Backbone as a printed PyTorch tensor [residue, N CA C, xyz], in Angstrom:
tensor([[[-18.4060, -13.6180, -21.2490],
         [-18.0670, -12.7450, -20.3710],
         [-17.6020, -11.4570, -20.9190]],

        [[-18.0110, -10.4420, -20.1000],
         [-17.7220,  -9.0790, -20.4880],
         [-16.4310,  -8.8130, -20.9210]],

        [[-15.3920,  -9.5590, -20.2760],
         [-14.0030,  -9.1420, -20.4680],
         [-13.4060,  -9.7670, -21.7350]],

        [[-14.2020, -10.8840, -22.3530],
         [-13.6010, -11.5390, -23.5300],
         [-14.1210, -10.8090, -24.8680]],

        [[-13.1890, -10.3130, -25.3200],
         [-13.9540,  -9.3040, -26.8010],
         [-13.0710,  -9.9220, -27.9180]],

        [[-13.7870, -10.2390, -28.9470],
         [-13.3530, -10.6140, -30.2240],
         [-13.1660,  -9.4320, -30.9870]],

        [[-11.9500,  -8.8690, -31.1840],
         [-11.8710,  -7.5530, -31.7580],
         [-12.0310,  -7.5040, -33.2210]],

        [[-11.6560,  -8.7180, -33.9310],
         [-11.9360,  -9.0290, -35.5760],
         [-13.5470,  -8.9360, -35.5100]],

        [[-14.4310,  -9.7510, -34.7510],
         [-15.7290,  -9.6100, -35.0360],
         [-16.1170,  -8.1840, -34.7330]],

        [[-15.7690,  -7.5850, -33.7350],
         [-16.3610,  -6.3830, -33.3490],
         [-15.9100,  -5.1690, -34.4100]],

        [[-14.8360,  -5.3960, -35.1730],
         [-14.6330,  -4.4560, -36.3120],
         [-15.5720,  -4.6890, -37.4940]],

        [[-15.8750,  -5.8770, -37.7640],
         [-16.7290,  -6.3150, -38.7460],
         [-18.1590,  -5.9720, -38.5250]],

        [[-18.5990,  -6.1520, -37.2240],
         [-19.9850,  -5.6720, -36.8730],
         [-20.0650,  -4.2740, -36.9260]],

        [[-19.1830,  -3.3890, -36.4460],
         [-19.2650,  -2.0160, -36.5910],
         [-19.0740,  -1.3110, -37.6650]],

        [[-18.5040,  -2.1770, -38.7190],
         [-18.1620,  -1.5570, -40.0270],
         [-19.4620,  -1.6380, -40.9530]],

        [[-19.8680,  -0.5280, -41.7170],
         [-21.0000,  -0.5890, -42.3630],
         [-20.7900,  -1.6590, -43.4300]],

        [[-21.8010,  -2.3040, -44.0030],
         [-21.8010,  -3.3980, -44.8270],
         [-21.0750,  -3.0310, -46.1940]],

        [[-21.4830,  -2.0750, -46.8330],
         [-20.7590,  -1.7110, -48.0670],
         [-19.2600,  -1.3560, -47.9220]],

        [[-18.7050,  -1.1200, -46.6520],
         [-17.1770,  -0.7780, -46.5500],
         [-16.5390,  -2.0510, -46.0890]],

        [[-17.1080,  -3.2110, -45.9200],
         [-16.3190,  -4.4610, -45.4540],
         [-15.7030,  -4.9490, -46.6330]],

        [[-14.5080,  -4.5440, -46.7270],
         [-13.4100,  -4.9290, -47.6290],
         [-12.1960,  -5.2660, -46.9940]],

        [[-11.3910,  -6.1790, -47.7290],
         [-10.0510,  -6.4540, -47.0630],
         [ -9.3500,  -5.5150, -46.5720]],

        [[ -9.1930,  -4.3670, -47.4940],
         [ -8.1410,  -3.1710, -47.1230],
         [ -8.7040,  -2.4150, -46.0690]],

        [[-10.1520,  -2.2440, -45.9020],
         [-10.5350,  -1.4110, -44.8810],
         [-10.5840,  -2.1400, -43.4700]],

        [[-10.7180,  -3.5990, -43.6480],
         [-10.7270,  -4.3790, -42.4090],
         [ -9.0740,  -4.3840, -41.8780]],

        [[ -8.1790,  -4.4360, -42.7530],
         [ -6.8190,  -4.5270, -42.6060],
         [ -6.3050,  -3.2640, -41.8980]],

        [[ -6.7450,  -2.1710, -42.4320],
         [ -6.5050,  -0.7340, -41.8980],
         [ -6.9270,  -0.4790, -40.5760]],

        [[ -8.2190,  -1.0520, -40.1670],
         [ -8.9400,  -0.6660, -38.9480],
         [ -8.2280,  -1.8930, -37.9570]],

        [[ -7.8400,  -3.0420, -38.4370],
         [ -7.1190,  -3.7960, -37.5140],
         [ -5.7990,  -3.3020, -37.1230]],

        [[ -5.0780,  -2.6780, -37.9120],
         [ -3.9050,  -1.9420, -37.4960],
         [ -3.9600,  -1.0010, -36.7210]],

        [[ -5.1040,  -0.2130, -36.8390],
         [ -5.5740,   0.8360, -35.9710],
         [ -5.8780,   0.3020, -34.4210]],

        [[ -6.4690,  -0.7490, -34.3470],
         [ -6.7450,  -1.2870, -33.1720],
         [ -5.7900,  -2.0630, -32.3940]],

        [[ -4.5380,  -2.4800, -33.2400],
         [ -3.6210,  -3.2690, -32.5180],
         [ -3.0760,  -2.8700, -31.1360]],

        [[ -2.9100,  -1.5320, -31.0560],
         [ -2.5870,  -1.1670, -29.7360],
         [ -3.5390,  -1.4160, -28.4340]],

        [[ -4.7960,  -1.2080, -28.8280],
         [ -5.8980,  -1.7280, -27.8730],
         [ -5.7660,  -3.1040, -27.7200]],

        [[ -5.5980,  -3.8590, -28.7320],
         [ -5.8460,  -5.3180, -28.6790],
         [ -4.3390,  -5.8490, -27.6250]],

        [[ -3.3030,  -5.0820, -27.8050],
         [ -2.2280,  -5.5430, -27.0600],
         [ -2.3670,  -5.1220, -25.5630]],

        [[ -3.1010,  -4.0010, -25.4080],
         [ -3.4630,  -3.5170, -23.9020],
         [ -4.2850,  -4.6020, -23.3700]],

        [[ -5.4900,  -5.0980, -24.1960],
         [ -6.2210,  -5.8320, -23.7070],
         [ -5.5050,  -7.2240, -23.3430]],

        [[ -4.5930,  -7.7960, -24.1310],
         [ -3.9400,  -9.0180, -23.8120],
         [ -3.1850,  -8.8870, -22.4400]],

        [[ -2.3240,  -7.5610, -22.4090],
         [ -1.7590,  -7.3890, -21.2410],
         [ -2.6430,  -7.3860, -19.8480]],

        [[ -4.0020,  -6.8450, -20.0160],
         [ -4.7370,  -6.7500, -19.0040],
         [ -5.3150,  -8.2140, -18.7040]],

        [[ -5.6360,  -8.8700, -19.6860],
         [ -5.9960, -10.3290, -19.5220],
         [ -4.9400, -11.1930, -18.8020]],

        [[ -3.6660, -11.2230, -19.1370],
         [ -2.7270, -11.8620, -18.2730],
         [ -2.5240, -11.3370, -16.9160]],

        [[ -2.6150, -10.0720, -16.7500],
         [ -2.4480,  -9.4290, -15.2110],
         [ -3.7170, -10.1060, -14.5450]],

        [[ -4.9140, -10.0590, -15.1630],
         [ -6.0240, -10.5560, -14.4940],
         [ -5.8830, -11.9920, -13.9660]],

        [[ -5.3250, -12.8960, -14.9400],
         [ -5.2430, -14.2630, -14.6630],
         [ -4.1610, -14.4260, -13.5570]],

        [[ -3.0180, -13.6300, -13.3990],
         [ -2.1770, -13.6960, -12.4700],
         [ -2.6540, -13.1440, -11.0020]],

        [[ -3.4800, -12.2330, -11.1140],
         [ -4.2210, -11.8130,  -9.9220],
         [ -5.1410, -12.8370,  -9.4790]],

        [[ -5.8050, -13.3800, -10.2600],
         [ -6.6320, -14.5970,  -9.6680],
         [ -5.9690, -15.5380,  -9.2230]],

        [[ -4.8440, -15.9920,  -9.7750],
         [ -4.2410, -17.0690,  -9.3310],
         [ -3.4970, -16.6410,  -7.8330]],

        [[ -3.1220, -15.4570,  -7.7500],
         [ -2.5260, -14.9220,  -6.4640],
         [ -3.4530, -14.8920,  -5.3670]],

        [[ -4.6230, -14.6240,  -5.7220],
         [ -5.8690, -14.5780,  -4.8840],
         [ -6.3300, -15.9820,  -4.4780]],

        [[ -6.0450, -16.9520,  -4.9700],
         [ -6.5520, -18.2980,  -4.8220],
         [ -5.8800, -18.6920,  -3.6240]],

        [[ -4.7020, -18.2990,  -3.2090],
         [ -4.1020, -18.7800,  -2.0200],
         [ -4.2270, -17.8610,  -1.1010]],

        [[ -4.1120, -18.4640,   0.3060],
         [ -4.0730, -17.5350,   1.3450],
         [ -3.1230, -17.8970,   2.4690]],

        [[ -3.1870, -17.3760,   3.7000],
         [ -2.3260, -17.6100,   4.7180],
         [ -2.0520, -19.0770,   5.4620]],

        [[ -3.0210, -19.9450,   5.1900],
         [ -2.8510, -21.1360,   5.7360],
         [ -1.5930, -21.8510,   5.3250]],

        [[ -0.9530, -22.5830,   6.2770],
         [  0.4070, -23.1760,   5.7840],
         [  0.4100, -24.2000,   4.7080]],

        [[ -0.6800, -24.8770,   4.3670],
         [ -0.7500, -25.8070,   3.3230],
         [ -0.7600, -24.8930,   1.9450]],

        [[ -1.6600, -23.7690,   1.9290],
         [ -1.6060, -22.9160,   0.7140],
         [ -0.3380, -22.2790,   0.5780]],

        [[  0.2370, -21.5920,   1.5700],
         [  1.5120, -21.1160,   1.4360],
         [  2.6900, -21.8080,   1.1960]],

        [[  2.6110, -23.3200,   1.5920],
         [  3.7590, -24.3450,   0.9160],
         [  3.5910, -24.4760,  -0.5490]],

        [[  2.2370, -24.4720,  -0.8530],
         [  1.8810, -24.8030,  -2.1980],
         [  2.3000, -23.5280,  -3.3130]],

        [[  1.9390, -22.4270,  -2.7190],
         [  2.3200, -21.1850,  -3.5460],
         [  4.0100, -21.2420,  -3.6450]],

        [[  4.8240, -21.4720,  -2.5690],
         [  6.1940, -21.3640,  -2.5680],
         [  6.7590, -22.6170,  -3.3750]],

        [[  6.1360, -23.6680,  -3.3290],
         [  6.5460, -24.7270,  -4.3000],
         [  6.2340, -24.6860,  -5.7910]],

        [[  4.9770, -23.9780,  -5.9270],
         [  4.7060, -23.8870,  -7.2770],
         [  5.3580, -22.7500,  -8.0190]],

        [[  6.0570, -21.6710,  -7.1670],
         [  6.7880, -20.5520,  -8.1650],
         [  8.1460, -21.0720,  -7.9540]],

        [[  8.8670, -21.5890,  -6.7130],
         [ 10.3650, -21.8060,  -6.7630],
         [ 10.8500, -23.1440,  -6.9080]],

        [[ 10.0140, -24.1730,  -6.6670],
         [ 10.5120, -25.5310,  -6.8180],
         [  9.3130, -26.4340,  -7.4210]],

        [[  9.0750, -26.2360,  -8.5920],
         [  7.8440, -27.0350,  -9.0970],
         [  8.0540, -28.5420,  -9.4510]],

        [[  9.2220, -28.7810,  -9.7770],
         [  9.4890, -30.3060, -10.0050],
         [  9.7050, -31.0720,  -8.8150]],

        [[ 10.5510, -30.6830,  -7.7860],
         [ 10.8370, -31.5430,  -6.8330],
         [ 10.0190, -31.1900,  -5.4370]],

        [[  9.4960, -29.8820,  -5.4580],
         [  8.5170, -29.5950,  -4.2400],
         [  9.1130, -29.9330,  -2.8750]],

        [[ 10.4010, -29.2550,  -2.5580],
         [ 11.0620, -29.5980,  -1.2670],
         [ 10.8280, -28.3800,  -0.3520]],

        [[ 10.0840, -27.4680,  -0.7330],
         [  9.8600, -26.3750,   0.3790],
         [  8.8760, -26.9270,   1.3400]],

        [[  8.9990, -26.8980,   2.5080],
         [  8.0100, -27.2410,   3.5500],
         [  7.9310, -26.1460,   4.7030]],

        [[  6.9540, -26.1890,   5.4340],
         [  6.6410, -25.2800,   6.5100],
         [  6.2090, -26.0890,   7.7700]],

        [[  7.0650, -25.9260,   8.6800],
         [  6.9750, -26.5420,   9.9610],
         [  6.7490, -25.6760,  11.1600]],

        [[  6.1890, -26.3430,  12.3320],
         [  6.0880, -25.6180,  13.4510],
         [  7.2720, -25.5380,  14.1030]],

        [[  7.4590, -24.7130,  15.2070],
         [  8.6150, -24.6930,  16.1020],
         [  8.3750, -25.6930,  17.2490]],

        [[  9.6170, -26.1040,  17.8520],
         [  9.3960, -27.3760,  18.7900],
         [  8.8000, -26.7190,  20.1470]],

        [[  9.0470, -25.4660,  20.5370],
         [  8.4780, -24.9090,  21.7910],
         [  8.9440, -25.8540,  22.9480]],

        [[ 10.3100, -25.9090,  23.1690],
         [ 10.7940, -26.7660,  24.1090],
         [ 11.2750, -25.8060,  25.4480]],

        [[ 10.7320, -26.5270,  26.5120],
         [ 10.8330, -25.5470,  27.7750],
         [ 12.4260, -25.3500,  27.8830]],

        [[ 12.7630, -24.1730,  28.5180],
         [ 14.0770, -23.5270,  28.6470],
         [ 14.8280, -24.2780,  30.0590]],

        [[ 15.8590, -24.7810,  29.9530],
         [ 16.6060, -25.1690,  31.1980],
         [ 17.4170, -24.0020,  31.7150]],

        [[ 17.3640, -23.8760,  33.0530],
         [ 18.0970, -22.7860,  33.5810],
         [ 19.3700, -23.3210,  34.4890]],

        [[ 20.3510, -22.6290,  34.6160],
         [ 21.4390, -23.0300,  35.6720],
         [ 21.3090, -22.1370,  36.7780]],

        [[ 21.2070, -22.9140,  38.0830],
         [ 20.8580, -21.9550,  38.8710],
         [ 22.1510, -21.2290,  39.6280]],

        [[ 22.0940, -20.2730,  40.3490],
         [ 23.0680, -19.6640,  41.2530],
         [ 23.3340, -20.3740,  42.5650]],

        [[ 24.5270, -20.0510,  42.9760],
         [ 24.8210, -20.5100,  44.3100],
         [ 23.8310, -20.1170,  45.5940]],

        [[ 23.3640, -18.8270,  45.3520],
         [ 22.3710, -18.3550,  46.3680],
         [ 21.0810, -19.1800,  46.3760]],

        [[ 20.6740, -19.8860,  45.3240],
         [ 19.5440, -20.4970,  45.2780],
         [ 19.8190, -21.8070,  45.8470]],

        [[ 21.0130, -22.4230,  46.0320],
         [ 21.1290, -23.6110,  46.7440],
         [ 20.5410, -24.6800,  46.1580]],

        [[ 20.4220, -24.9730,  44.8330],
         [ 19.8160, -26.0200,  44.1040],
         [ 21.1680, -26.5740,  43.2400]],

        [[ 20.6670, -27.9590,  42.9520],
         [ 21.6030, -28.7640,  42.1790],
         [ 22.1850, -28.1270,  40.9840]],

        [[ 23.3090, -28.2580,  40.6060],
         [ 23.7320, -27.5850,  39.3790],
         [ 23.6120, -28.4520,  38.0700]],

        [[ 23.6990, -29.9260,  38.5360],
         [ 23.6980, -30.8430,  37.5650],
         [ 22.4340, -30.7930,  36.7440]],

        [[ 22.3400, -30.6990,  35.4800],
         [ 21.0680, -30.5800,  34.6830],
         [ 20.9100, -31.9770,  33.7760]],

        [[ 21.8460, -32.6350,  33.8930],
         [ 21.6780, -33.8710,  32.7640],
         [ 22.4300, -33.4470,  31.5250]],

        [[ 22.0490, -34.3170,  30.4520],
         [ 22.5740, -34.0790,  29.3950],
         [ 21.6090, -33.0450,  28.6490]],

        [[ 22.3200, -32.1060,  28.1430],
         [ 21.3710, -30.7900,  27.3060],
         [ 21.8470, -30.6510,  25.9120]],

        [[ 21.0780, -30.4300,  25.1100],
         [ 21.3090, -30.4130,  23.5560],
         [ 21.1730, -28.9480,  23.3570]],

        [[ 21.9720, -28.2840,  22.7460],
         [ 21.8350, -26.8470,  22.2110],
         [ 20.7650, -26.7010,  20.9720]],

        [[ 19.8840, -25.7890,  21.2300],
         [ 18.8340, -25.7420,  20.1450],
         [ 18.9190, -24.2060,  19.8650]],

        [[ 18.4900, -23.9180,  18.3750],
         [ 18.2640, -22.5100,  18.0450],
         [ 17.3730, -21.9730,  19.0000]],

        [[ 17.4890, -20.5510,  19.0410],
         [ 16.6120, -19.7250,  19.7890],
         [ 15.2280, -19.9580,  19.6210]],

        [[ 14.8340, -20.1110,  18.3470],
         [ 13.2910, -20.1250,  17.8910],
         [ 12.6670, -21.4490,  18.3370]],

        [[ 13.4900, -22.5040,  18.8950],
         [ 12.7840, -23.6810,  19.2860],
         [ 12.3540, -23.6390,  20.7390]],

        [[ 12.7460, -22.6770,  21.4950],
         [ 12.2000, -22.6370,  22.6140],
         [ 10.9750, -21.9980,  22.9390]],

        [[ 10.1660, -22.1990,  24.1030],
         [  9.0000, -21.5530,  24.4310],
         [  9.3060, -20.0940,  24.6660]],

        [[  8.2610, -19.1900,  24.3000],
         [  8.4280, -17.8370,  24.3980],
         [  9.0790, -17.1100,  23.3630]],

        [[  9.7050, -17.7010,  22.3040],
         [ 10.3080, -17.1030,  21.1690],
         [  9.2160, -16.6070,  20.2040]],

        [[  9.5300, -15.5040,  19.6010],
         [  8.5940, -14.9210,  18.6730],
         [  8.3570, -15.3800,  17.3020]],

        [[  9.0330, -16.5870,  16.9830],
         [  9.0410, -17.3060,  15.8910],
         [  7.7700, -18.2640,  15.6640]],

        [[  6.9120, -18.0780,  14.8980],
         [  5.6540, -18.8020,  14.9150],
         [  5.5870, -20.1540,  13.9620]],

        [[  6.4720, -19.8130,  12.7060],
         [  6.5980, -21.2310,  12.0100],
         [  8.1080, -21.0040,  11.3320]],

        [[  8.4610, -22.1960,  10.8920],
         [  9.5760, -22.1510,  10.0820],
         [  9.4150, -22.6810,   8.5870]],

        [[ 10.1350, -21.9900,   7.6980],
         [  9.9300, -22.2000,   6.1130],
         [ 11.4150, -22.8990,   5.9490]],

        [[ 11.2970, -24.2600,   5.4350],
         [ 12.4760, -24.8980,   5.2040],
         [ 12.7980, -24.9120,   3.5330]],

        [[ 13.8240, -24.2180,   3.2360],
         [ 14.1100, -24.0450,   1.9610],
         [ 15.5420, -24.6170,   1.5770]],

        [[ 15.3500, -25.3530,   0.2930],
         [ 16.7030, -26.0950,  -0.1510],
         [ 17.6010, -24.8720,  -0.3950]],

        [[ 18.9550, -25.4090,  -0.1490],
         [ 20.1730, -24.3430,   0.0190],
         [ 20.3670, -23.7440,  -1.5270]],

        [[ 20.0380, -24.4590,  -2.6060],
         [ 20.4110, -23.8320,  -3.9490],
         [ 19.4070, -23.1410,  -4.3520]],

        [[ 18.1710, -23.0240,  -3.8180],
         [ 17.0860, -22.2140,  -4.1870],
         [ 17.0910, -20.9330,  -3.4030]],

        [[ 17.5410, -21.0970,  -2.0220],
         [ 17.7550, -20.0370,  -1.2660],
         [ 18.9330, -19.0710,  -1.5180]],

        [[ 19.9130, -19.5490,  -2.1970],
         [ 21.1020, -18.8320,  -2.7840],
         [ 20.6100, -17.9450,  -3.9510]],

        [[ 19.6980, -18.2820,  -4.7610],
         [ 19.2930, -17.5880,  -6.1090],
         [ 18.0450, -16.8040,  -5.7520]],

        [[ 17.0700, -17.1800,  -4.8530],
         [ 15.8470, -16.5550,  -4.9810],
         [ 15.3890, -16.1350,  -3.5210]],

        [[ 16.1500, -15.8560,  -2.3990],
         [ 15.9020, -15.6590,  -1.1570],
         [ 14.9050, -14.2510,  -1.0260]],

        [[ 15.3460, -13.2940,  -1.9700],
         [ 14.4050, -11.9200,  -1.7850],
         [ 13.1150, -12.1810,  -2.3290]],

        [[ 12.8350, -12.9730,  -3.3690],
         [ 11.5260, -13.4080,  -3.8610],
         [ 10.7380, -14.1600,  -2.9260]],

        [[ 11.4530, -14.9810,  -2.2810],
         [ 10.6600, -15.9240,  -1.2550],
         [ 10.3040, -15.1880,  -0.1610]],

        [[ 11.0760, -14.2750,   0.3100],
         [ 10.6120, -13.3810,   1.5140],
         [  9.5240, -12.5870,   1.2040]],

        [[  9.4960, -12.0770,  -0.1420],
         [  8.5100, -11.2040,  -0.6400],
         [  7.1170, -11.9160,  -0.7430]],

        [[  7.3130, -13.2460,  -1.0700],
         [  6.1360, -14.0890,  -1.5290],
         [  5.4390, -14.5900,   0.1480]],

        [[  6.3510, -14.8230,   0.8950],
         [  5.7440, -15.0520,   2.2680],
         [  5.3390, -13.8640,   3.1330]],

        [[  5.9790, -12.7630,   2.9240],
         [  5.5360, -11.5360,   3.6220],
         [  4.0420, -10.7930,   2.8780]],

        [[  3.8510, -11.5320,   1.5600],
         [  2.5230, -11.0150,   0.9180],
         [  1.3350, -11.9200,   1.6800]],

        [[  1.5980, -13.3020,   1.9090],
         [  0.6000, -14.2500,   2.4110],
         [  0.6640, -14.2220,   3.9200]],

        [[  1.5200, -13.9990,   4.7690],
         [  1.5110, -14.2860,   6.2360],
         [  0.6980, -13.2000,   6.8660]],

        [[ -0.0310, -13.8150,   7.7450],
         [ -0.8890, -12.8760,   8.5040],
         [ -0.1410, -11.8280,   9.2460]],

        [[ -0.6630, -10.6920,   9.7390],
         [ -0.1880,  -9.7440,  10.4440],
         [  0.1480, -10.1690,  11.8970]],

        [[  1.1870, -10.0270,  12.3850],
         [  1.5250, -10.3310,  13.8320],
         [  2.2360, -11.7730,  13.7660]],

        [[  2.2260, -12.6340,  12.6410],
         [  2.8780, -13.7950,  12.7020],
         [  4.3300, -13.5620,  12.4300]],

        [[  5.2200, -14.3790,  12.7610],
         [  6.7280, -14.1830,  12.3840],
         [  7.1480, -15.5930,  11.7750]],

        [[  8.1620, -15.3920,  11.2420],
         [  8.6000, -16.6760,  10.4590],
         [ 10.1660, -16.7090,  10.5710]],

        [[ 10.9180, -17.9880,  10.1670],
         [ 12.2850, -17.7920,  10.1640],
         [ 12.5740, -18.8750,   8.8490]],

        [[ 13.2460, -18.5140,   7.9000],
         [ 13.6690, -19.2560,   6.9160],
         [ 14.9780, -20.0280,   7.0900]],

        [[ 14.8830, -21.3510,   6.9040],
         [ 15.9750, -22.2510,   7.4920],
         [ 16.4530, -23.0840,   6.0640]],

        [[ 17.8550, -23.1350,   5.6160],
         [ 18.3630, -23.6550,   4.5040],
         [ 18.4280, -25.0960,   4.9550]],

        [[ 17.8100, -25.9630,   4.1060],
         [ 17.9610, -27.3390,   4.1980],
         [ 18.9700, -28.0830,   3.2910]]])
């Protein structure tokens, strides 16, 4: 590939044959070391960017990237849908309808129909305490525009 450069071999190939001595090679290698360090940093950045681009906004890939970065051993971070339960309303006296609604359980606002939350990210409490800002930044990088989420500690 064009980006894989063997600098030792390049120095020897570009050095004229009568000047290929150990001292000259060492001197040129010392001169080239800043370029070699820059090339190594660029190669590492390229690998990181290729890994970052291998994921997308699908839930399975987003769960994978969150677990790979923040919980690689136990992989406890999950992504779930909201419940989308219908809302129960209490009627006024003017509507002249029965007040008894049966047994009701209180749900968080995002579990009802019409909420703006599209999916839930379940993160263990100890990870959330340490790396909440990084998790939010990672999710924001991969989430589609217009989609919203809620992070929940488990």
